[in-house]
N, C-alpha and C positions, 0 to 999 in steps of 0.2 A: 504494500500500500504506500502510495506516495502522499506526503503531507501537503503537496501543492493543490491548489484549487483548479479543477478542470474548467475550461471555458463554459461548458454546459451547466455546471454547478453554479458558476458565477452568474450566468444569465438568469437562472431560476431565482437566485437570491435578489438580483437587481429588479426583476419583474415583480416579484412578490412585494418588495419594498415600495415600488412605484404604485402598486395597488393599495397598499395600506396607508401610505402617507396622506392622501386626501381625506381619509376617514379620521385622521388624527388632528385635523384642523379644529380650531375652536368652535364650540357650539354657536357662539354669537355670529360668526361668519356664515355658518350653515343656516341659521335662522333668517339671515338677510336674504337668502336665496328663495325663501318660501313666500307664497302669497298669503296675505292675511285671510283668516277665516271669515266667510260671509255668514252673518247670523241667519240669513235666509236659506242656507245650505240645508238639505234634507236631514243629514245626520245631526247637524248642530241644532236644528229645530226639535228633533226627536229627543235630544238630551237636554233641552231647555237652555242652550248656551246663551249667555248674555255677555257683551263686551265689558260691562262695568257692574261688578257684583254689589256695589254700594246702592244701586238702584233697584235691587230685588226686594219685593215685598215678602218678608218672611212668613206672613200669614197666608199668602196665596201659594207659596212654595214651601211645603213642610220639610222637604229634604235639605233646604238651605239653612245654614247656621251662620250667624254673624262672625266675621273673621275669615270665612272661607273665600279663597280666590285662587286663580290659576297658579300663581307663583308659590303658593303653599301646598300645591298638589303634587303627588308622586308622578303624575303623567307629564308634568311640565319638564321639558328637557333642558332648560337653561338653568342659570343660577337664579335664586330668588330676587336678586337685584336687577336682572335683565328686564327691560320694558316689554319685550316680546320674545317668544321662543317657540320652538316646535312643541308639539304635543303628541304623545303616543296614541291618542284616540283619533285625532284629526290629521292623519298622514298627509303630508304635502302642504300643510298650511301652518301658519304661525298664529298664536293666540296672544292677546294682551295679558300682561301679568295681573291686571285688575279684573279679568273676566272670571266666569264661573259656569259650570254645567253639572248635571246630575252624576257624572262619572267621577266627581271629586273624591279623592282619597288623600287624607292628610299625610304630608311628608313626615317621616320618622325622625 
């Protein structure tokens, strides 16, 4: 066995690295590439999405609790301080940190 790297092995490593590096970009840069979620979207409507949780009437929506918003949810892919980020529920869209929907799960 030779300790040198064969050209084929080097190319495999280089191509694998080229595929992984874009995934390692910051979440903020990724969120900038997403389109904002439209509250009229059928999935958003079915989950009661609102872009501003402070405007929810807690009496009309019994699953909502004061203090819940997207940036405090486990589905929010960004940091809590990010103004918008991706959401694992709304693939391909960004959601505002102040938003809310019935898929809310408190971050641990």
